[in-house]
N, C-alpha and C positions, 0 to 999 in steps of 0.2 A: 935597637930595633923596634917599631913601633908596632901596638897590638893589635891582632887582626879581630874584626868586627864577626860576631858568632851570630850567625843569622836566627837560631833558635832561640838565642839571647834577646836578639831586638823583637822577635814574636812574640815572647813572653814578656816584655816591655812592654808591648804597644796591648796585650789583653791585660794587662795590670793597671796601665795608664789610661785606658778604658773604662775599666770598672772603678777606680778612683775618682775621673772624672763626674763621672755620672753619680757616684753617692756625695762626693764633697763638691762639686764645682771645679768648673776651670780656677776660680781665682783661690778657693780654699786649699787646693790638693797641693800636696808638696811632691817635691822627687823624691823624698824618703817613703811617702807612701809609694809610691808606684816602685822604688826598688825594694821594700822590703816584701810587697806583694810578691814580686817576679823572683825575689831570692836571688839578685845579684849586688854588687856594689854600685856606689856614685860614680865610680869612674867609668863602668860598664855602660850606664844609662849617657852621660857624656861621650862616650865612643858612638853610639848611636845618634845620638840628637843634640842640636846645639842647644837645645833650650827646653822646657816646659811646653812653651807656644809652639815651637817647632815639633815637637813629640804630638800635639793635639793637631798641627795641621794634618800631619801624616795620616792619623786618625781620620780627619775629614775627607782627604783623598781617598783613602780606602775604601769608606762609607759611601761617597758621592759615586764612585766605581761601582759599587754593588747594586746601588739605590737606581743608577742609570741602566743596567741590567735588567733591573726589575721592570722599570718603567716602559722598557722595549715595546711598541707593540706585538701583538701576535702577528700570524700571518694575515693578510686580507682575503676574508674570505668570498669576497665578491669576485676575484682571481678565475673563478670557477663559475660555468654560467648557470649551474645547478644549485649553488649556495642558495639559500634563500634570506630574505632581511630578517626574521627570527635568531636564524642561527647565527648571523652576524651581530644582532643585538647581544644574543646570549653569551656570545665571546666576549665582546666589550664589557658586560657585566662582569663575566670572571675574571677580565683583567682587571680590572679597578677595584673589585675586591682584593684581589693578588696583592696591590700597590699598595692598598690602604694597610692591609694586616701586615706588611712589610714595615710601615711607617708605625703600626703600634708596637709591633715586637722592640722596634729602635727610639720609641717616644722621649726617653731620657737624652739618649745623645743628640736627638734631632731637637728637641727644645734647647739644649744648648748652643746648637750650631745656628739656631735661628734667631736666638736672644745676643748671639756676639755681637751684633752691630757691624756699622760700617769701617770702624779703626779695626776691626780683628784681622790677623794677616790672613785668615785662609776666607773673607769675604767673598773676593772676588769671584772665589772657585763656585759659592753658590750662586753668584749672579749669574758667572757661564752656565751653570746647571738650567738654571731656571729661564736662560735664552735660548738653551740648546731645546729643553720641553717646548718652549713656545713655538720655534719653527718645527718640530715634531707634529707638536697638534695642527699647525695650517697645512702642513702635507696632506696629514689625515682628511683635512676638509676640503682639501683642493681635488682630492683623489675622490671623496663624496660627491661632491658638486659633477665631475666628469663622469660619472658611471650614472647620474642622474637619482642619487639618492636623497641628496640634498639639494634645496631649491639654488637656481642659477643669480639670483639676485643677491647673494650673501657677498659680504668683502671677507676672504678668509683670515684676513690678519686681524679685524675685528673680533670675528667669530673667534678664533684661537685666543686670542687676549681675554675674553668673557671665560673660555673654559679654563684655560691656564689659572687664570684668579679664581675661580671657583673653587679647583681643587686644592689651590694653594691655600684659602681660608679654612677649606675644609678639613684641611691636614692640622694645621692650626689649632682647631676647634677639638681633634683628635686627641693629640697630644698634650692638651690640657684638660681633657675629659677626668674626672676622680676614678670613674670604673670603665670598663671595656664598653663601648657601644655598639649601637648593633648597626655594624660596619656594612653588611650586606644590605640591610634596609637604607643606609644613608646613600651606597651606589645606587641601588635600583629608582630613588628618587633621584637622583641627579640624572640618570639618562634619563627619566620618564620625562623630565623637564625639557632637557634639550634635545632629545630625539624628536620628540611630539610638536617644538618649535622649529626644528630645523626640515623635517623630512617632506620631500615633494607631497604634494596629495595623494597622487596615483599609490605611494609607496605605503605613505601613512594608511592607506585604504587596506593593505592588508596586514600591517603591523598594528592596526586596532581595530576590530570587530565591529566596535559600535560605531563607526564610520557605515562601514557597508550595510549594517542593520537600518541605519537611519536612513540610507537612502531612498528604499521604494516607500518609506511613508510620507517624506519628502515630495518625491515625482506625485503622490496620488493626490498631498495637498496643493500642490501646485497647478494639476489639472482640475481643481476643483470639486476635492470631497465634499460630502454633506456634512451641513454643520454638525449633525450628531455625533458622525463619525470622528469630526474633528475634536469634536469634545471629548470622545473618549480616548483620543490618542494622545489629549494634553492630561488626563486623568492618570492614563498609562504613566506620562514622562513624569510626571510630579509624583506618584507611586514610586516611581523608580530611583527618582532623585532622594526620596525621603529614604529608600533603603540603603541606596549607596551611603548618605550620611550617616547612618545607624550603622554598616559596615566599618566606616572609617572611624566613628567614634570607639566600636568596639575593639578595632586595631590600637588606637590611640591608647587604652586603658591598659590593652594586652602588653603596651611595650613600655 
């Protein structure tokens, strides 16, 4: 009579295998390392998995499912007319931070997955996940264009490719970092870059107070303000630029 697979033993084997793979690497880890950690025999291992690669593939499948749940975007706040642009941007920032935090916590496994190469038996899972993320981002871009948040002259598929590619490189930088970086700061920079390049002018005027503050001065200059006043304005702008540069340098030293 064939032995029946024990679900609890399978869970313990997967936990032990993930620990062994992250410590030793996929090539160096042995089945014996896994079974010793799990406290089961080699026969129990082969009752659940065809090979070491099959075991790792199942770990990858489980991880990608968890990552997909983490990456799933939050509810779109613009479904409510009372939702503000700043509320939307705050939720996007919090979501991006959550995703990168998840990647940091699982960086050893992620690093192995991304270094697996095209010949690995699980490589297609990673490719499928990347394609799904690309479609997801494109859907968000199209929605933002429909509600007037993003400019309407954009090509959603191109923008989605840029955003997805940027985060792919960011995750690779993250998992290679020798120590925990400023994840919140990274996400804030990405959001600043993409939104201020994508937002429609009327929305940008709400999100960036400097736009609305500059408008009256621009109107006065266009109406022919006195040269002295213009010179005063130029000095104020230069002073503001110097102050901004000092603040950026201070922040750079602090980080």
